[in-house]
Every structure is written in structure tokens, then in C-alpha cells.
C-alpha positions as CSV (number, residue, x, y, z in Angstrom):
1,M,-20.9,-20.3,74.7
2,S,-19.7,-22.5,72.0
3,K,-16.8,-22.4,69.6
4,N,-18.7,-22.5,66.4
5,A,-18.7,-20.7,63.1
6,D,-21.8,-22.0,61.3
7,G,-23.5,-20.2,58.6
8,G,-27.1,-19.6,57.8
9,G,-30.1,-21.9,58.1
10,E,-31.8,-20.0,61.0
11,D,-35.4,-18.8,60.8
12,E,-36.2,-15.2,61.1
13,E,-37.2,-15.4,64.8
14,S,-33.7,-16.6,65.8
15,V,-31.9,-13.8,64.1
16,T,-31.4,-10.7,66.2
17,Q,-28.9,-7.9,66.5
18,P,-25.9,-8.6,68.8
19,L,-25.7,-6.6,72.0
20,L,-22.1,-5.5,71.4
21,P,-21.9,-1.8,70.9
22,L,-21.3,-0.6,67.3
23,S,-18.3,1.4,68.5
24,L,-16.4,-1.8,69.3
25,R,-16.9,-3.3,65.8
26,R,-14.2,-2.6,63.3
27,S,-15.4,-4.9,60.5
28,A,-18.4,-6.9,59.5
29,S,-18.8,-10.6,59.8
30,N,-16.6,-12.7,57.5
31,A,-17.7,-15.7,55.6
32,T,-15.1,-18.3,56.4
33,S,-13.2,-20.5,54.0
34,Q,-10.3,-22.7,54.7
35,L,-8.8,-22.0,51.3
36,A,-9.3,-18.2,50.9
37,I,-5.8,-17.6,49.7
38,V,-5.7,-20.0,46.8
39,G,-9.5,-19.7,46.3
40,S,-12.2,-22.2,47.1
41,N,-16.0,-22.5,47.5
42,L,-17.2,-21.2,50.8
43,C,-17.6,-24.1,53.3
44,P,-18.8,-24.5,56.9
45,I,-16.3,-24.5,59.7
46,E,-17.2,-26.1,63.0
47,S,-15.5,-26.5,66.4
48,L,-14.2,-29.6,68.0
49,D,-15.6,-31.1,71.1
50,Y,-12.5,-31.4,73.3
51,E,-14.7,-31.5,76.4
52,I,-15.7,-35.0,77.5
53,I,-19.4,-35.3,77.5
54,E,-20.2,-36.9,80.9
55,N,-23.7,-38.1,80.5
56,D,-25.2,-41.2,82.1
57,F,-24.6,-43.3,79.0
58,F,-20.9,-42.4,78.9
59,K,-20.5,-43.2,82.6
60,Q,-22.2,-46.5,82.2
61,D,-20.0,-47.3,79.2
62,W,-16.8,-46.7,81.2
63,R,-18.2,-48.7,84.2
64,S,-18.7,-51.6,82.0
65,R,-15.1,-51.7,80.7
66,S,-12.8,-54.2,82.2
67,K,-9.2,-53.6,83.2
68,I,-8.0,-55.3,80.1
69,Q,-9.9,-52.9,77.9
70,I,-8.6,-49.9,79.8
71,C,-5.0,-51.2,79.5
72,Q,-5.7,-52.0,75.8
73,Y,-6.7,-48.3,75.3
74,I,-3.6,-47.0,76.9
75,V,-1.3,-49.4,75.0
76,M,-3.0,-48.7,71.7
77,K,-2.5,-44.9,72.2
78,W,1.2,-45.4,72.7
79,T,1.4,-47.8,69.8
80,L,-0.2,-45.3,67.4
81,C,2.2,-42.6,68.5
82,F,5.1,-45.0,67.6
83,L,3.4,-45.9,64.3
84,I,2.8,-42.2,63.4
85,G,6.5,-41.4,63.9
86,L,7.6,-44.4,61.8
87,I,5.2,-43.8,58.9
88,V,6.0,-40.0,58.9
89,S,9.7,-40.7,58.9
90,L,9.4,-43.2,56.0
91,V,7.4,-40.5,54.0
92,G,10.2,-38.0,54.8
93,V,12.9,-40.4,53.5
94,A,10.8,-41.0,50.4
95,N,10.3,-37.3,49.9
96,N,14.1,-36.6,50.1
97,L,15.0,-39.4,47.8
98,A,12.4,-38.4,45.2
99,V,13.2,-34.7,45.3
100,E,17.0,-35.4,45.0
101,N,16.7,-37.8,42.1
102,I,14.1,-35.8,40.2
103,A,16.0,-32.6,40.7
104,G,19.3,-34.3,39.7
105,M,17.9,-35.6,36.4
106,K,17.0,-32.0,35.2
107,Y,20.5,-30.6,35.5
108,W,21.9,-32.8,32.8
109,A,19.5,-31.0,30.4
110,A,19.8,-27.7,28.7
111,F,17.6,-24.7,29.2
112,I,14.5,-25.9,27.3
113,V,14.4,-29.2,29.0
114,F,15.1,-27.5,32.4
115,T,12.2,-25.2,31.9
116,A,9.8,-27.7,30.4
117,S,10.5,-30.2,33.2
118,N,9.8,-27.5,35.8
119,F,6.7,-26.5,34.1
120,A,5.4,-30.1,33.9
121,L,6.1,-30.8,37.5
122,T,4.4,-27.6,38.6
123,L,1.4,-28.1,36.3
124,F,0.9,-31.7,37.6
125,S,1.2,-30.5,41.2
126,S,-1.2,-27.7,40.7
127,L,-3.7,-29.8,38.8
128,I,-4.0,-32.6,41.4
129,T,-4.2,-29.9,44.1
130,V,-7.0,-27.9,42.5
131,F,-9.1,-30.7,41.2
132,I,-8.5,-33.4,43.7
133,S,-7.8,-31.8,47.0
134,P,-7.7,-28.0,47.3
135,E,-7.1,-28.5,51.0
136,A,-3.6,-29.6,50.3
137,A,-2.5,-26.2,49.0
138,G,0.1,-24.3,51.0
139,S,2.0,-25.5,53.9
140,G,-0.9,-26.9,55.9
141,I,0.5,-25.5,59.2
142,P,-2.3,-22.9,59.6
143,E,-4.9,-25.7,59.2
144,V,-3.1,-27.9,61.8
145,K,-2.7,-25.0,64.1
146,A,-6.5,-24.1,63.8
147,Y,-7.5,-27.7,64.4
148,L,-5.5,-27.9,67.5
149,N,-7.1,-24.6,68.6
150,G,-10.5,-26.3,68.1
151,V,-11.6,-25.4,64.6
152,D,-12.7,-28.3,62.3
153,A,-12.6,-27.6,58.6
154,P,-13.8,-30.1,56.0
155,G,-11.3,-32.4,54.2
156,I,-8.1,-31.0,55.9
157,F,-7.1,-34.5,57.1
158,S,-8.7,-36.8,54.6
159,L,-7.0,-39.6,52.7
160,R,-7.1,-37.8,49.3
161,T,-5.5,-34.7,51.0
162,L,-2.7,-36.9,52.4
163,V,-2.0,-38.4,49.0
164,V,-2.0,-35.1,47.1
165,K,0.1,-33.5,49.8
166,I,2.9,-36.1,49.5
167,V,2.9,-36.3,45.6
168,G,2.2,-32.6,45.1
169,S,5.0,-31.6,47.6
170,I,7.5,-33.8,45.8
171,C,6.7,-32.4,42.4
172,A,6.5,-28.7,43.5
173,V,9.8,-28.9,45.4
174,S,11.4,-30.7,42.6
175,S,10.3,-28.0,40.1
176,S,12.8,-25.5,41.3
177,L,10.1,-23.2,43.0
178,L,11.6,-21.6,46.0
179,I,9.4,-23.6,48.5
180,G,10.2,-26.1,51.2
181,K,8.9,-29.4,52.3
182,A,8.9,-28.9,56.1
183,G,5.4,-27.3,56.2
184,P,3.8,-30.1,54.0
185,M,5.7,-32.7,56.3
186,V,3.8,-31.2,59.3
187,H,0.5,-31.5,57.5
188,T,1.4,-35.0,56.3
189,G,2.1,-36.1,59.8
190,A,-1.1,-34.6,61.1
191,C,-3.1,-36.4,58.3
192,V,-1.5,-39.7,59.1
193,A,-2.4,-39.2,62.8
194,A,-5.9,-38.2,62.2
195,L,-6.6,-41.0,59.8
196,M,-5.1,-43.6,62.3
197,G,-7.1,-41.9,65.1
198,Q,-10.3,-42.5,63.4
199,G,-9.4,-46.0,62.2
200,G,-8.8,-45.2,58.5
201,S,-10.9,-43.7,55.8
202,K,-14.5,-44.8,55.8
203,K,-15.2,-43.1,52.5
204,Y,-12.8,-45.3,50.7
205,G,-13.5,-48.4,52.7
206,L,-10.1,-48.4,54.3
207,T,-10.8,-49.0,58.0
208,W,-9.3,-51.2,60.6
209,R,-11.4,-52.2,63.6
210,W,-8.4,-52.5,65.9
211,L,-7.8,-48.8,65.5
212,L,-11.3,-47.8,66.4
213,Y,-10.4,-47.0,70.1
214,F,-10.4,-43.1,70.0
215,K,-14.0,-41.9,69.7
216,N,-13.6,-38.2,70.8
217,D,-11.8,-35.2,69.7
218,R,-9.5,-35.0,72.7
219,D,-7.8,-38.2,71.9
220,R,-7.4,-37.4,68.3
221,R,-6.0,-34.0,69.1
222,D,-3.2,-35.6,71.0
223,L,-2.4,-37.8,68.0
224,V,-2.5,-34.9,65.6
225,T,-0.1,-33.1,67.9
226,C,2.2,-36.1,67.7
227,G,1.9,-36.3,64.0
228,S,2.8,-32.6,63.5
229,A,5.9,-33.0,65.8
230,A,6.9,-36.0,63.8
231,G,6.7,-34.1,60.6
232,I,9.0,-31.5,61.8
233,A,11.4,-34.1,63.2
234,A,11.4,-36.0,59.8
235,A,12.0,-32.9,57.8
236,F,14.9,-31.6,59.8
237,R,16.1,-34.7,61.6
238,A,15.4,-32.7,64.8
239,P,13.2,-34.8,67.1
240,V,13.5,-32.5,70.1
241,G,12.9,-29.5,67.9
242,G,9.8,-31.2,66.5
243,V,8.3,-31.8,69.9
244,L,9.0,-28.1,71.0
245,F,7.6,-26.9,67.7
246,A,4.3,-28.8,68.3
247,F,4.0,-27.2,71.8
248,E,5.1,-23.7,70.9
249,E,3.5,-23.0,67.5
250,M,0.6,-25.5,67.4
251,A,-0.5,-25.7,71.2
252,S,-12.6,-18.1,47.4
253,W,-13.0,-16.1,44.6
254,K,-10.4,-17.1,42.0
255,G,-11.4,-19.5,39.2
256,T,-9.8,-23.0,38.8
257,I,-8.1,-22.2,35.5
258,Y,-6.8,-19.0,36.9
259,K,-5.1,-20.7,39.8
260,I,-3.4,-23.2,37.5
261,L,-2.3,-20.5,35.2
262,I,-0.8,-18.5,38.0
263,A,1.1,-21.6,39.2
264,C,2.4,-22.4,35.7
265,S,3.4,-18.8,35.0
266,I,5.5,-18.5,38.2
267,S,7.1,-21.9,37.3
268,I,8.2,-20.6,33.8
269,F,9.3,-17.2,35.3
270,T,11.3,-19.0,38.0
271,S,12.9,-21.4,35.6
272,C,14.0,-18.6,33.2
273,L,15.3,-16.5,36.0
274,L,17.2,-19.3,37.7
275,F,18.7,-20.4,34.4
276,G,19.7,-16.9,33.4
277,L,21.1,-15.5,36.7
278,P,24.3,-17.6,36.7
279,W,25.4,-15.8,33.5
280,L,25.8,-12.7,35.6
281,A,28.4,-14.3,37.8
282,S,32.0,-14.6,36.9
283,C,33.9,-17.9,36.8
284,Q,36.3,-18.5,39.7
285,A,39.3,-20.7,39.8
286,C,38.9,-24.0,41.7
287,P,40.5,-24.0,45.2
288,T,43.6,-26.1,45.5
289,D,42.4,-27.6,48.9
290,A,38.8,-28.5,47.6
291,S,37.3,-31.6,49.5
292,E,35.5,-32.7,46.4
293,P,36.1,-32.7,42.6
294,C,36.1,-29.2,41.0
295,P,34.3,-28.5,38.8
296,T,31.4,-30.8,39.5
297,I,28.8,-31.8,36.8
298,G,25.7,-33.4,38.1
299,R,23.0,-33.0,40.7
300,S,25.2,-32.1,43.7
301,G,28.4,-30.5,44.6
302,N,29.8,-27.1,45.6
303,Y,31.5,-26.3,42.3
304,K,29.2,-26.2,39.4
305,K,30.9,-25.7,36.0
306,F,28.1,-24.0,34.1
307,Q,29.8,-22.6,31.0
308,C,33.2,-22.1,32.7
309,P,36.5,-23.2,31.4
310,A,38.4,-26.2,32.8
311,G,39.6,-25.7,36.3
312,H,36.9,-23.0,37.1
313,Y,33.4,-23.0,38.6
314,N,30.4,-20.7,38.8
315,D,29.5,-20.0,42.5
316,L,26.0,-18.7,41.8
317,A,25.3,-21.7,39.7
318,S,26.5,-24.0,42.6
319,L,23.7,-22.4,44.8
320,I,20.9,-22.3,42.1
321,F,21.5,-25.7,40.4
322,N,21.4,-27.6,43.7
323,T,18.4,-28.7,45.8
324,N,17.5,-26.3,48.6
325,D,18.9,-28.6,51.2
326,D,22.3,-28.8,49.4
327,A,22.3,-25.0,48.9
328,I,21.8,-24.5,52.7
329,R,24.5,-27.0,53.4
330,N,26.9,-25.0,51.1
331,L,26.1,-21.7,52.8
332,F,26.4,-23.2,56.3
333,S,29.7,-24.9,55.5
334,K,32.9,-23.8,57.4
335,N,36.1,-22.6,55.8
336,T,34.4,-21.7,52.5
337,D,34.9,-17.9,52.8
338,S,36.6,-17.6,49.4
339,E,34.2,-19.9,47.5
340,F,31.4,-17.3,47.0
341,H,31.7,-13.8,45.6
342,M,29.7,-11.0,47.4
343,S,27.8,-10.1,44.3
344,S,26.7,-13.7,43.8
345,I,25.4,-13.8,47.4
346,L,23.5,-10.6,47.1
347,I,21.9,-11.7,43.8
348,F,21.0,-15.0,45.4
349,F,19.5,-13.4,48.5
350,V,17.3,-10.9,46.5
351,T,16.1,-13.8,44.2
352,C,15.3,-16.1,47.1
353,F,13.4,-13.3,49.0
354,F,11.0,-12.4,46.2
355,L,10.6,-15.9,44.7
356,S,9.7,-17.3,48.1
357,I,7.0,-14.6,48.3
358,F,5.5,-15.3,45.0
359,S,5.8,-19.2,45.1
360,Y,4.1,-19.7,48.4
361,G,0.8,-18.3,47.4
362,I,0.3,-20.7,44.5
363,A,-2.0,-23.8,44.5
364,V,0.6,-26.4,45.2
365,P,1.7,-28.0,48.5
366,S,4.5,-25.7,49.7
367,G,6.4,-24.8,52.9
368,L,8.1,-21.7,54.3
369,F,10.7,-23.1,56.6
370,V,13.3,-24.1,53.9
371,P,12.9,-20.8,51.9
372,V,13.2,-18.8,54.9
373,I,16.3,-20.6,56.1
374,L,17.8,-20.3,52.6
375,T,17.1,-16.7,52.4
376,G,18.3,-16.0,55.9
377,A,21.5,-18.0,55.2
378,S,22.3,-15.9,52.1
379,Y,21.6,-12.7,54.0
380,G,23.7,-13.7,56.9
381,R,26.7,-14.6,54.6
382,F,26.3,-11.3,52.8
383,I,26.6,-9.6,56.2
384,G,29.6,-11.6,57.0
385,M,31.3,-10.6,53.8
386,L,30.6,-6.9,54.6
387,F,32.4,-7.3,57.9
388,G,35.0,-9.7,56.6
389,S,37.9,-7.3,56.8
390,R,37.1,-6.4,60.5
391,S,36.2,-9.9,61.8
392,N,37.9,-13.3,61.6
393,L,34.6,-15.1,62.2
394,N,33.6,-17.8,59.6
395,H,31.1,-16.8,57.0
396,G,29.2,-20.0,57.7
397,L,28.5,-18.8,61.2
398,F,27.0,-15.6,59.8
399,A,24.8,-17.8,57.5
400,V,23.5,-19.7,60.5
401,L,22.7,-16.6,62.5
402,G,21.0,-15.0,59.5
403,S,18.7,-18.1,59.1
404,A,17.9,-17.7,62.8
405,S,17.1,-14.1,62.6
406,L,14.7,-14.5,59.5
407,L,13.1,-17.6,61.1
408,G,12.5,-15.7,64.4
409,G,11.1,-12.6,62.7
410,S,8.7,-14.6,60.5
411,M,7.7,-17.6,62.7
412,R,8.0,-15.8,66.0
413,M,9.1,-19.0,67.8
414,T,12.2,-19.1,70.1
415,V,12.8,-22.3,72.0
416,S,11.8,-24.7,69.2
417,L,13.7,-22.8,66.5
418,C,16.8,-22.6,68.6
419,V,16.8,-26.5,69.1
420,I,16.0,-27.0,65.5
421,I,19.0,-25.0,64.3
422,L,21.2,-26.6,66.9
423,E,20.2,-30.0,65.7
424,L,20.7,-28.9,62.1
425,T,24.2,-27.7,62.8
426,N,25.2,-30.1,65.5
427,N,27.1,-27.4,67.3
428,L,26.1,-26.6,70.9
429,L,28.6,-23.7,71.0
430,L,26.2,-21.7,68.8
431,L,23.5,-21.7,71.6
432,P,24.1,-18.4,73.2
433,L,24.5,-16.5,69.8
434,I,21.3,-18.1,68.4
435,M,19.3,-17.3,71.5
436,V,20.3,-13.6,71.3
437,V,19.5,-13.4,67.6
438,L,16.1,-15.0,67.9
439,L,15.3,-12.8,70.9
440,I,16.1,-9.6,69.1
441,S,14.4,-10.6,65.8
442,K,11.2,-11.8,67.6
443,T,11.0,-8.6,69.6
444,V,11.5,-6.3,66.7
445,A,9.0,-8.2,64.5
446,D,6.4,-8.3,67.3
447,A,6.3,-4.5,67.2
448,F,4.9,-4.6,63.7
449,N,2.5,-7.6,63.3
450,G,1.8,-11.2,64.2
451,N,3.6,-14.3,63.0
452,I,3.2,-15.6,59.5
453,Y,1.0,-18.5,60.3
454,D,-1.5,-16.4,62.3
455,L,-1.7,-13.9,59.4
456,I,-2.4,-16.7,57.0
457,M,-5.1,-18.2,59.3
458,R,-6.9,-14.9,59.4
459,L,-6.7,-14.6,55.4
460,K,-8.1,-18.1,55.3
461,G,-10.9,-17.2,57.6
462,F,-10.2,-19.5,60.5
463,P,-11.8,-18.3,63.7
464,Y,-8.9,-18.4,66.1
465,L,-8.7,-17.5,69.8
466,E,-5.6,-15.5,70.5
467,T,-3.2,-16.4,73.3
468,H,-3.4,-12.9,74.7
469,V,-6.4,-10.9,76.0
470,E,-7.1,-7.4,74.7
471,P,-7.3,-4.8,77.4
472,Y,-10.8,-3.7,76.5
473,M,-12.1,-7.1,77.0
474,R,-11.6,-6.8,80.8
475,Q,-14.3,-4.0,80.6
476,L,-16.9,-6.4,78.9
477,T,-18.9,-9.2,80.4
478,V,-20.2,-12.3,78.7
479,S,-23.7,-10.8,78.9
480,D,-22.5,-7.9,76.7
481,V,-22.0,-10.2,73.7
482,V,-25.1,-12.3,74.1
483,T,-27.6,-12.6,71.2
484,G,-30.9,-14.3,71.3
485,P,-33.5,-15.7,71.6
486,L,-32.2,-18.8,73.3
487,Q,-32.9,-22.3,71.9
488,L,-33.3,-24.8,74.6
489,F,-35.0,-28.2,75.2
490,H,-36.7,-29.8,78.2
491,G,-35.6,-32.8,79.9
492,I,-38.5,-34.7,78.2
493,E,-39.0,-33.2,74.8
494,K,-41.5,-33.8,72.0
495,V,-39.9,-35.2,68.9
496,S,-41.5,-32.6,66.6
497,N,-40.1,-29.8,68.7
498,I,-36.6,-31.4,68.4
499,V,-36.9,-31.8,64.6
500,H,-38.2,-28.2,64.2
501,V,-35.3,-26.7,66.1
502,L,-32.6,-28.8,64.3
503,R,-34.1,-28.0,60.8
504,T,-34.4,-24.2,61.6
505,T,-31.0,-23.8,63.2
506,R,-27.4,-24.8,62.8
507,H,-26.5,-24.7,66.5
508,N,-24.4,-27.6,67.7
509,G,-25.3,-27.5,71.4
510,F,-28.4,-26.8,73.4
511,P,-29.2,-26.3,77.1
512,V,-31.5,-28.8,78.7
513,V,-33.8,-27.4,81.4
514,D,-36.2,-29.3,83.8
515,E,-39.4,-27.7,84.8
516,P,-42.3,-28.8,87.2
517,P,-43.3,-31.6,87.6
518,L,-39.8,-33.0,87.1
519,S,-38.4,-30.4,89.5
520,E,-39.8,-28.0,92.1
521,T,-38.5,-24.9,90.1
522,P,-37.0,-24.6,86.6
523,I,-33.4,-25.6,86.8
524,L,-30.6,-26.2,84.3
525,F,-30.0,-29.9,83.9
526,G,-27.1,-29.8,81.4
527,S,-26.4,-29.5,77.7
528,I,-26.8,-31.9,74.8
529,L,-25.1,-32.0,71.4
530,R,-26.8,-31.7,68.0
531,A,-25.0,-34.9,66.8
532,H,-26.4,-36.8,69.9
533,L,-30.0,-35.6,69.2
534,I,-29.8,-36.7,65.6
535,T,-28.6,-40.2,66.9
536,L,-31.6,-40.4,69.2
537,L,-33.9,-39.5,66.3
538,K,-32.3,-41.9,63.9
539,K,-32.5,-44.8,66.6
540,K,-36.1,-43.7,67.3
541,A,-35.6,-43.9,71.1
542,F,-39.1,-42.5,71.6
543,V,-41.8,-43.1,74.3
544,P,-45.5,-42.5,73.8
545,N,-46.0,-40.4,76.8
546,P,-43.8,-37.8,78.6
547,M,-42.2,-40.0,81.2
548,T,-38.6,-40.7,82.2
549,T,-36.7,-43.8,81.2
550,G,-34.2,-45.9,83.1
551,I,-31.0,-47.7,82.1
552,E,-33.0,-49.8,79.8
553,A,-32.8,-46.9,77.3
554,F,-29.1,-47.8,76.9
555,D,-29.9,-51.3,75.4
556,Q,-30.5,-50.0,71.9
557,F,-27.4,-47.9,71.8
558,T,-23.6,-48.7,71.6
559,A,-20.6,-46.4,72.4
560,G,-20.0,-46.3,68.5
561,D,-23.4,-44.7,68.0
562,F,-22.2,-41.5,69.7
563,E,-18.6,-41.4,68.4
564,K,-17.2,-38.6,66.2
565,K,-17.9,-39.5,62.6
566,G,-14.5,-38.5,61.3
567,C,-13.9,-35.1,59.8
568,L,-16.5,-32.4,59.1
569,G,-19.0,-33.3,56.5
570,N,-19.2,-37.0,57.4
571,S,-21.6,-36.5,60.4
572,D,-25.3,-37.3,60.2
573,K,-27.7,-34.6,59.1
574,I,-31.2,-34.0,60.3
575,E,-32.4,-34.0,56.6
576,D,-31.5,-37.8,56.5
577,V,-33.9,-38.6,59.4
578,D,-37.3,-39.9,58.1
579,L,-40.1,-39.9,60.7
580,S,-43.8,-40.6,60.5
581,E,-46.5,-38.3,61.8
582,E,-47.2,-40.7,64.6
583,E,-43.5,-40.6,65.7
584,M,-43.4,-36.9,65.5
585,E,-46.0,-36.8,68.3
586,M,-44.0,-39.0,70.6
587,F,-41.4,-37.9,73.3
588,V,-37.7,-38.4,74.0
589,D,-36.2,-38.5,77.5
590,L,-33.0,-36.5,77.0
591,H,-31.7,-37.0,80.6
592,P,-29.5,-40.1,80.1
593,F,-27.8,-38.5,77.2
594,T,-27.4,-35.0,78.5
595,N,-24.0,-33.8,79.8
596,A,-25.1,-33.0,83.4
597,S,-21.7,-31.3,84.3
598,P,-21.2,-28.7,81.6
599,Y,-18.8,-25.7,82.2
600,T,-21.1,-22.9,83.6
601,V,-20.3,-19.3,84.5
602,V,-22.3,-16.3,85.9
603,D,-23.2,-13.5,83.5
604,T,-21.0,-11.0,85.2
605,M,-17.8,-12.9,84.2
606,S,-15.5,-10.7,82.1
607,L,-15.0,-11.6,78.4
608,A,-11.3,-11.8,79.1
609,K,-11.8,-14.6,81.6
610,A,-14.2,-16.4,79.3
611,L,-11.6,-16.3,76.4
612,I,-9.0,-17.7,78.7
613,L,-11.3,-20.5,79.7
614,F,-12.2,-21.4,76.2
615,R,-8.6,-21.3,75.2
616,D,-6.9,-23.2,78.1
617,V,-9.6,-25.8,78.7
618,G,-10.4,-26.3,75.0
619,L,-14.2,-25.8,75.4
620,R,-16.8,-25.7,72.7
621,H,-19.7,-24.8,74.8
622,L,-20.1,-22.5,77.9
623,L,-23.4,-22.0,79.7
624,V,-24.0,-18.5,81.1
625,I,-26.5,-18.2,84.0
626,P,-27.6,-15.2,86.0
627,K,-26.8,-15.0,89.7
628,I,-30.4,-15.2,90.8
629,S,-32.6,-16.9,88.3
630,N,-32.5,-20.1,86.1
631,V,-30.4,-20.5,82.8
632,S,-30.0,-17.3,81.0
633,K,-28.0,-17.8,77.8
634,F,-26.1,-20.4,75.8
635,L,-23.5,-18.5,74.0
636,S,-21.0,-19.1,71.2
637,S,-17.4,-18.5,71.6
638,I,-17.5,-17.2,68.0
639,C,-18.5,-14.1,70.0
640,L,-15.0,-14.2,71.6
641,V,-13.3,-14.6,68.3
642,S,-15.5,-12.0,66.8
643,V,-14.9,-9.5,69.5
644,D,-11.1,-10.3,69.5
645,H,-11.1,-9.8,65.7
646,Q,-13.8,-7.0,65.9
647,L,-16.4,-9.1,64.0
648,V,-20.0,-9.5,64.9
649,G,-20.8,-12.7,66.9
650,K,-24.0,-14.7,67.2
651,I,-25.6,-17.2,69.5
652,I,-25.0,-20.8,68.7
């Protein structure tokens, strides 16, 4: 099996009907796109090789390393974790300063300038997202979560995605759209980690040799996990919550102009709505014990004047004409029960709820955390006002619990959200109440659908292995989802055969079988990756006759020849290999470059156990053999994803 989602390119002989009964299929195969929501051209999605390929060349490379090199590898990994945290924290500080200053400049202006500035910021953010890096649209958390689950989509961690994510997020959040910066910060942290893990960006010539220590997907996965945790920590100043978030949550048809018009239309609608709503609220007299000047005129403060006479303020304007962070702080504040009117809180809650739904789907970098917290805080404070006469609890407490309930119901996380909220409020006494609220909200929401990021991943077409096993999968074996015929190579294979298979299929792994005279009976020797075969062809490691080669075959290769070539789309292609007719008749000894210890199971293993194996071990390929004979099938875990999502699988 292999975790792969490749499209087309197979000859007619390799295309057969799956063995899965039609009664178990609820929908047809889905062409995947990592940007299905905002619209994008269909693109290939591949799996990641988290399994260490233990071939003879790999073992020889590790044996040749000195203790200093091994120590350098460990020190460099911890150093990169430190640098990732430092860089992401600096990006978070820059984002906060930029958003606060840009947002503050607008509120000195009247309606036309307010709307025009929002429109310009949204237009700029949408333009750079659509034309430069469509992968930067949305929060980026589904992309990071899919990557850590083993799915590699093109461009999601590129340098241009990082730049567009940072700049686009600043502009989009500053444009008064009801979106947050926490999700983009997670994606930003993952981009920083991925770029540092691969030594920089080869496309733009920004590479550093001292970073080129991590040559496999397993090491880069660890760094991306650290980057996503650093993003949450920088966004909420919650380091422990960031770590827990990483473990708990991480462990196109629309035209270009249409997407930009949608983003700009929502921006204009949002600006008009936000500027007009405060007119519905009545002015209130400034409190005598206010801790800050009242009324306040400027970018911050709890008491916005907004067309009110001297000594009065507009409570709804105090929430709307502030940054989202300041609005949350105002709602969470203690001893402010009399500062907000019930009608203003209700209007603000309804506005936040619907604007967050409309704003999140447009083609700009956007997050869900802050809008959900803001909506939940207004909902919680409204409930506190309803029970005000029957309770002496502070309305700010209700706001905190409301945010927890909405976060738990949408994100479906418990431990990490609890810690994040505790670190936000700096009040450990709230722990029991927050735990109860999160447990209830998650339990109720789980009865209806999955969490928001899982739903978005399905809409975007990411093949994702669920954490749970469907009951019917216990009744199926891996042989029930096998398709064929099987593509395999012999231990010593003719060059023309390798080229033909690579050109007529898009499989990324192949079993290697030894037959007489190399062995007494046909046996499974191991598996070999497509990328390694292309490397052998490009290096022209050929022999004129079908014979085995010794360690001298390693002399023309270095460890860098077999390392992962960055993100998807940068790998070598079989079409780039140029061979003469004489070379096509030569042979390649695959034994030194074959993974001789691949994960192998018998064909009677249940599909449920295979899914758990893929998920927990992080496999890309799994070989299935019968109990009696030689190698039987080499399956794709897209079968597992397909069966789990009721799609049609295929052999890879």
C-alpha cells in the first residue's frame, strides 16, 4: 500500500476495476485540489515518505559518519527549533504592530475614507493571494494538518507563500474583515520551519549549506510541528497551549476575477455595515470610575465617542471601531457590567457570527480563532446579561465561557483550548468551569458533524486518514481493496523496462522481486521509490550485463543525490532523463538501493488494522503478501482514504 493520490498517466493495461463491492461506495472518485474552496487549477497531491528507507546505501552512509557529524545533526535540529520559535515570534510582533497601526489610522477618517481604506487593503490582499500564491488563501491550518498526516501538496510551504501569508494577513485583518491572524500564524510558522528544514528556497537561490542536514520527510515533519506550535504561541502568547495544539489538532472552478470581486464586495459590505451599526446604539453616560479617559477618540479605548455629546460614549462603536484583540479584551474585562447595553451586545454577536462565515471563504489569508473567540465572547456576555438579575457573577466570566463553548464546538479540541484560554486570561481559577464548558460543547457538536478543519480539508480534496476506524472496515481485508495488475521490478532490471514503467504509470513505489538464478524461488527483496529510480537513471549507474554490483556502486553517488527535493513539483521527472538506445539495453542492479525491510503484512489483515498502521506509523507504502506464495500486491493507502470516505481506490 502507499499513501498516494496521483492522477492519470497510466496505460490501459494498468487500469482495472477495484475489487471493493459497489454497495460500499457512496460517491465516485474526487479530483483533488488543495484550493478547492477559493478555486484553483487541479494539481497533483502526493504522500510524504516518513518511513526511513533502509537500503544498503543508507546504511553505508550512516556507518561512514563520525561522532562529530552525528552530534552536529542533533545540535542543528535543536538549534533550528530555537530559530523557528524566534523568527515566528518576531513575525507575530510585526503583525500585531502593523495591524494596530494601520487599523488606528483609519478611525480618524470619516465613512468614505474608512470604506475606501478597507477596500484597498482587501483588494491588495486578494490580488497578491490570487496572482502570486493561491496557496496562502484561508487559515492554512487544514494544509498543515494534511501535511502532518502525510499529504504533500505543491507550494503550501514555499517562500512566496510565506511572504504572501504575512503581508496578506496584515492587510486582510487591518481591513475590518471579521477574520483572525492565529490561523495564518500557524501556516507562517510551518512555512518558516519547512524552508529552514530544506535549507532555504532553491527556486530563488536562497539556500544555506549549513542548514542542509535534514534530508528526509520525518525530520522535516518534526520541524513543521514545531513551527505550527510556535505560530499559536506567538498569536496568543500561549507557549504551552501552542505545544498542545500542535499535538492535539495537527498530530477549482471559480475564475480569478470572480474571486477578487467576491473579496472586494464583502469588504465594501462589511465596511458599510460596521460603520452604520453604531447609529442603532444609544449614547451612554461615561462612568465616574472609568480607568481611562472617557470618551476616547483614536485607535483604542473602551469608550468611543462616535457622534455622542460630551461626557457620553457609544458602546457598540467601542466594540466595532477597535481591533479584534481590543474588542475581545473589552468583553473579557472585569467590572464592566454596566458599560454595554444588551441590545448592543446582541447586534454585535449576530454581526460577528454572519460576517465571520462570509469573510473566511474569500481569497485572502484569514484565520478562524479570533472571530470564533470574539463571537463566543459576545454570546457569553449576552447570556450573562439575561441572567444578570439572578446571578452576581461578572459578565466578563460569561464572555470567557462563551468563547470556550464556541471554540470547543467548532474546533473540537479540549486540552489545548483550555490551556490557551487560561494563558489568555491568566486566571487558573477558571480551569474547572472551562473544562466543563469545553466537554459539553464538544460532545454536543460531535453528534452532528466533524470539526471545522476536517470539513475544510474534505472540501479542499485532501486525502486524510481519520483517527477512528469505521465498524464495517473490521469486516474487510486488505485484499478486498486491491486493484491490479501489479507493477514490479526484478533485482537486476533492464533500463528500458524501468523507463517504460515510469513513463506509463505515476506510481511512487514498486516492489522488487528476486527470481532464479539470484534466488532458489521467487522472493520479495524489498521496495524502491520512484525518485530513487529516476536518480539511478540520471546518474546512469548501468552495467552491460545482468550482474550484481558491490559497494563500488556507491562511489558515483552522494547522500544528497537521494534526498527529498523540497516541496512537491521540484522533484526530478522521468521526462527529463535522456538515454541512448545503447543505454536502454543495459541493466541496473537495484539491490543496493532497495529498502530491504519494508513494512509487510499478510493479505488477511483487516482494513481497520491497516488504517491504524498507516496512521500511527506514518507509512506511505505497505506490501501485502499471501500466506503461502510470493509477493501478491503492492497497494495504495488511497484505498484506505477512499474506503473511509467511500471513494474508489486504486493501486499505486
